[in-house]
C-alpha positions in Angstrom: 0.0 0.0 0.0 1.1 3.5 -0.7 1.6 5.3 2.6 3.3 8.4 1.2 2.4 11.8 2.7 0.6 12.9 -0.5 -1.5 9.7 -0.4 -2.5 10.2 3.2 -3.3 13.9 2.5 -5.5 13.1 -0.5 -7.3 10.4 1.5 -8.0 12.8 4.4 -9.1 15.7 2.1 -11.5 13.5 0.2 -13.4 12.6 3.4 -16.5 14.6 3.0 -18.5 15.6 6.1 -21.9 14.0 6.4 -25.1 14.6 8.5 -23.8 12.7 11.5 -20.6 14.7 11.6 -22.5 17.9 11.2 -24.7 17.0 14.2 -21.7 16.1 16.2 -20.1 19.5 15.4 -23.3 21.4 16.3 -23.3 19.6 19.7 -19.7 20.5 20.3 -20.3 24.1 19.5 -23.3 24.2 21.8 -21.3 22.7 24.6 -18.3 25.0 24.0 -19.5 28.2 25.8 -21.8 26.2 28.1 -19.5 23.5 29.5 -16.4 25.7 29.0 -17.7 28.0 31.8 -18.7 25.0 34.0 -15.5 23.2 34.4 -11.8 24.1 34.2 -9.9 23.0 31.0 -13.2 22.2 29.2 -12.7 25.1 26.8 -9.4 23.6 25.7 -10.7 20.1 25.5 -13.8 21.0 23.5 -11.8 23.3 21.2 -9.5 20.5 20.4 -12.4 18.3 19.4 -14.0 21.1 17.3 -10.7 22.1 15.7 -9.7 18.6 14.7 -13.2 17.8 13.4 -13.2 21.0 11.4 -10.3 19.7 9.3 -12.8 17.5 7.4 -14.6 20.6 6.1 -11.6 22.3 4.4 -12.1 20.8 0.9 -15.8 21.6 0.9 -15.7 24.9 2.7 -12.7 26.7 1.3 -14.3 27.5 -2.1 -17.3 28.9 -0.2 -15.3 31.5 1.8 -15.5 35.0 0.5 -12.6 37.5 0.2 -13.3 39.1 3.6 -13.1 35.8 5.5 -9.9 34.8 3.7 -8.4 38.2 4.4 -9.1 37.9 8.1 -7.7 34.4 8.1 -4.5 35.4 6.3 -3.9 38.3 8.7 -4.3 36.0 11.7 -1.9 33.5 10.1 0.7 36.3 9.7 0.4 37.0 13.4 1.1 33.4 14.1 4.0 33.4 11.7 5.6 36.2 13.7 5.6 33.9 16.7 7.3 31.1 14.7 9.9 33.6 13.4 10.6 35.0 16.8 10.9 31.5 18.4 13.2 30.4 15.7 15.5 33.4 16.1 15.5 33.2 19.9 15.7 29.5 20.0 13.1 26.8 20.8 13.6 26.7 24.5 11.1 25.3 27.1 9.4 28.7 27.2 8.6 28.8 23.5 7.5 25.1 23.5 5.2 25.8 26.5 3.3 28.6 24.6 3.3 26.7 21.3 0.1 25.0 22.3 -1.6 28.3 22.7 -0.2 30.0 19.6 -1.0 27.1 17.3 -4.7 27.5 18.0 -4.6 30.6 15.7 -3.7 28.4 12.8 -7.1 26.6 13.1 -9.0 29.7 12.0 -9.0 28.4 8.4 -10.6 25.0 9.0 -13.0 26.6 11.5 -14.1 29.1 8.8 -14.6 26.3 6.4 -16.7 24.4 8.9 -18.9 27.5 9.7 -19.6 28.2 6.1 -20.7 24.6 5.5 -22.8 24.4 8.6 -24.9 27.7 8.9 -26.7 26.3 11.9 -23.4 26.6 13.9 -24.4 30.2 14.7 -27.6 29.0 16.3 -25.8 26.4 18.3 -23.4 29.1 19.5 -26.3 31.4 20.5 -28.0 28.6 22.4 -24.8 27.7 24.2 -24.3 31.3 25.3 -27.9 31.5 26.6 -27.3 28.3 28.6 -24.1 29.7 30.0 -26.0 32.9 31.2 -28.6 30.7 33.0 -25.8 28.8 34.7 -24.0 32.0 35.7 -27.1 33.3 37.4 -27.6 30.0 39.3 -23.9 30.1 40.3 -24.2 33.7 41.5 -27.1 32.8 43.7 -25.3 29.8 45.2 -22.0 31.6 45.8 -23.5 34.9 47.1 -26.6 33.7 49.0 -25.7 30.1 50.1 -22.0 30.1 50.9 -21.9 33.9 51.3 -18.9 34.9 49.2 -18.1 38.5 48.7 -18.1 38.2 44.9 -18.8 35.6 42.3 -15.7 33.5 41.5 -16.8 30.5 39.4 -14.7 27.8 38.0 -11.8 30.1 37.0 -11.9 33.6 38.6 -14.3 36.6 38.7 -12.6 38.6 35.9 -13.0 35.7 33.4 -16.7 35.4 34.4 -17.3 39.1 33.8 -15.5 38.9 30.4 -17.6 36.0 29.2 -20.8 37.7 30.4 -19.7 40.7 28.4 -19.1 38.5 25.3 -22.6 37.0 25.7 -24.1 40.5 25.8 -22.2 41.6 22.7 -23.2 38.6 20.6 -26.8 37.8 21.8 -28.2 41.3 22.0 -27.9 42.1 18.3 -29.2 38.7 17.3 -32.3 38.9 19.5 -33.0 42.4 18.4 -32.8 41.5 14.7 -35.2 38.6 15.5 -37.5 41.2 17.1 -37.4 39.2 20.3 -37.3 42.4 22.4 -38.3 40.9 25.7 -35.6 38.2 25.4 -33.1 41.0 24.5 -34.0 43.0 27.6 -33.6 39.8 29.7 -30.2 39.1 28.3 -29.1 42.7 29.1 -30.3 42.3 32.7 -28.7 38.9 33.1 -25.3 40.0 31.7 -25.2 43.2 33.8 -26.1 41.2 36.9 -23.3 38.7 36.3 -20.8 41.4 35.6 -21.9 43.3 38.8 -21.7 40.1 41.0 -18.3 39.2 39.6 -17.2 42.9 40.0 -15.0 43.1 36.9 -14.1 46.7 36.6 -13.2 46.8 32.9 -16.2 44.6 32.1 -18.5 47.1 33.8 -17.1 50.0 31.7 -17.0 47.9 28.6 -20.7 46.7 29.0 -21.9 50.3 29.0 -19.8 51.1 25.9 -21.1 48.0 24.1 -24.7 49.0 25.0 -24.2 52.5 23.7 -22.6 51.3 20.5 -25.5 48.9 20.0 -28.0 51.7 20.4 -26.2 53.9 17.9 -25.7 51.2 15.3 -28.8 49.0 15.6 -31.7 51.1 16.7 -33.0 53.2 13.8 -36.0 55.0 15.3 -34.8 58.1 17.2 -37.5 57.7 19.9 -36.4 54.1 20.7 -32.8 55.2 20.6 -33.4 57.9 23.2 -35.4 55.4 25.4 -32.5 52.9 25.2 -29.8 55.4 25.9 -31.8 56.7 28.9 -32.0 53.2 30.2 -28.3 52.9 29.9 -27.8 56.1 31.9 -30.1 54.8 34.6 -28.1 51.5 34.8 -24.8 53.5 35.1 -26.3 55.7 37.9 -27.5 52.6 39.7 -24.2 50.8 39.5 -22.1 53.8 40.5 -24.3 54.3 43.6 -23.6 50.8 45.0 -20.8 50.4 47.5 -19.3 47.4 45.6 -18.7 49.5 42.5 -17.4 52.5 44.5 -14.9 50.2 46.2 -13.7 48.6 43.0 -13.1 52.0 41.4 -11.7 53.6 44.6 -8.1 53.3 43.4 -8.6 55.6 40.4 -7.5 58.7 42.4 -4.1 57.1 43.4 -3.5 56.2 39.7 -4.1 59.8 38.6 -1.8 61.0 41.3 1.0 58.6 40.2 0.6 59.5 36.5 0.7 63.3 37.3 3.8 62.7 39.5 1.9 64.0 42.6 2.7 60.7 44.4 5.7 58.4 44.0 6.3 55.0 45.6 9.7 54.0 47.1 10.8 50.3 47.1 9.3 49.7 50.5 5.9 51.2 49.7 3.4 48.9 48.0 1.0 50.5 45.5 -2.5 49.4 44.7 -3.5 47.2 41.8 -4.2 50.1 39.4 -0.9 51.8 40.0 0.9 48.4 39.8 -0.6 47.7 36.4 0.5 51.1 35.2 4.1 50.3 36.5 3.9 47.1 34.4 3.2 49.3 31.4 6.3 51.3 32.2 8.5 48.2 32.3 6.9 46.9 29.1 7.8 50.2 27.4 11.4 49.7 28.5 11.5 46.2 27.0 9.9 47.4 23.8 12.5 50.2 23.4 15.3 47.6 23.9 13.7 45.0 21.5 11.4 47.0 19.1 11.2 44.7 16.1 10.3 41.2 17.4 10.2 41.8 21.2 11.7 39.6 23.9 9.7 36.5 22.9 6.7 34.8 24.5 7.1 34.0 28.2 10.3 36.0 28.8 8.6 39.1 30.4 9.1 38.0 34.0 12.9 37.3 33.5 13.5 40.6 31.8 11.5 42.4 34.4 13.9 41.3 37.2 16.8 42.7 35.1 15.2 46.1 35.3 14.5 45.7 39.0 18.1 44.8 39.7 19.1 47.9 37.8 16.6 49.9 40.0 14.8 51.2 36.9 11.3 50.0 38.1 9.5 49.4 41.3 10.0 45.9 42.8 6.3 45.2 42.8 6.3 44.5 39.0 8.5 41.4 39.7 6.0 39.8 42.0 5.6 36.1 41.4 2.0 36.5 40.3 2.7 39.2 37.7 4.3 37.1 35.0 2.8 39.0 32.0 2.3 42.7 31.1 -1.4 42.4 31.9 -2.5 44.4 28.9 -3.3 43.3 25.3 -1.1 45.8 23.4 1.7 45.6 26.0 1.7 41.8 25.8 1.9 41.9 22.0 4.8 44.5 21.7 6.7 42.8 24.5 6.5 39.3 23.1 6.4 40.0 19.4 7.5 43.7 19.0 6.3 46.0 16.3 5.9 43.1 13.9 3.3 41.5 16.2 1.5 44.8 16.7 1.2 45.4 13.0 0.0 41.9 12.1 -2.5 41.8 15.0 -3.8 45.3 14.1 -4.2 44.0 10.5 -6.2 41.1 11.8 -8.5 43.3 13.8 -8.9 45.7 10.8 -9.8 42.7 8.5 -12.2 41.3 11.1 -14.0 44.7 11.4 -14.0 45.0 7.7 -15.7 41.6 7.4 -18.2 42.6 10.1 -19.0 45.8 8.3 -19.7 44.0 5.0 -22.1 41.6 6.8 -24.5 44.5 7.4 -26.8 44.1 10.4 -25.9 40.5 10.8 -22.3 41.6 11.4 -23.1 43.8 14.4 -22.6 40.9 16.8 -19.2 40.2 15.4 -18.2 43.8 15.5 -19.3 44.2 19.1 -17.4 41.0 20.0 -14.2 42.5 18.5 -14.9 45.6 20.6 -15.0 43.2 23.7 -11.6 41.9 22.8 -10.2 45.5 22.5 -11.9 46.8 25.6 -11.1 44.0 28.0 -7.6 44.0 26.5 -7.0 47.3 28.3 -6.7 45.5 31.6 -6.1 41.8 30.5 -4.1 40.1 27.8 -6.1 36.9 27.8 -7.0 37.0 24.1 -3.5 36.5 22.9 -1.9 34.8 26.0 -4.4 32.3 27.5 -5.2 29.1 25.6 -9.0 29.1 26.4 -9.5 32.7 25.3 -7.5 32.3 22.1 -9.8 29.3 21.4 -12.9 31.4 22.1 -11.6 34.2 19.9 -10.8 32.0 16.9 -14.0 29.9 17.2 -16.4 32.7 17.8 -15.0 34.9 15.0 -15.1 32.0 12.5 -18.8 31.2 13.3 -19.9 34.9 13.5 -18.2 35.7 10.2 -20.9 33.8 8.2 -24.0 35.5 6.9 -27.3 33.7 6.6 -30.4 34.7 4.6 -33.9 33.9 5.9 -33.9 30.7 3.9 -30.8 29.5 5.6 -28.5 29.9 2.5 -25.2 31.6 3.0 -25.2 35.1 1.5 -22.3 35.9 -0.8 
């Protein structure tokens, strides 16, 4: 028998997906946001199954992709190639090999796009999974806050991840329900998402949720009267949240950050700053690394070691070398530190191509556009979307599915 690489490749490519495989994929997509929030590591496990199964759809799906989808995929692949180039030049040490499993998930954007264009119902499966995750979040909040009396909702991972996923659900579900004219369901989704974000007390998610709602009102609601009513409701939500002690406590450090930025207050080596000031100090050390390695950065996973070099030289505060602070904590800082200007350019190109695709999808692209805004807004305080395996999997899978466009008869619109 001929076991050459070409023979194996042709055999694999000729395997056409069937109804049973389609149903399995829809089940996996439904479980992805639902079970991913229930148990640790399930996002990665389910993504592995979805990504590997999507390989069977490449031959059938690739000719169906339009130029906007392909442009987004090419841009993301360029970002992945920057990692490969960087790791090759620095050397494939244990650090590079450790993050390879996260970075390689970006390469599955092409088979995932092919899968999504062949199975239009994948969008509905994703929507249903997100709705199920919101129901679970509310039950979890009741248990943690009312039964075991925790101060904030923690969940399977941590409070900030819960608030980020609630924000994502808000951005994706709200436009879909509004376009279906399911206005009551849309209002319920807004209430559920805001409650989950409030209970988990994610500061950036609170700000981002209001921005997402305002953008949705401006883009989606065409009648001025309804637009004014919706914006008034958002203002009332903001006033209500700001008046609560929990929110006031979470944003209480803003004054100290302003004082540090304006040089009104400085911290010596023995004085420990708050979290906001600490994150700003991490931006400062990230800038020093970028200036020293502007083209390709210091490589993935080398931030912590480089930070201690600056601490030993007394150029930054020792707090940035704390054992828990192993990354720059910000999306742009993470990219320029690990991949330099090449990483920033290619990732920016990916975002531009994704927004371009969403724009050309019309009203059905609003959910995708708002999801991209979630990535950028939460990236102000966290670098999950390019650093954490589960969030990279979410970004690639969700964008692939949301990039499709369906007419009322279920046929993909080209």
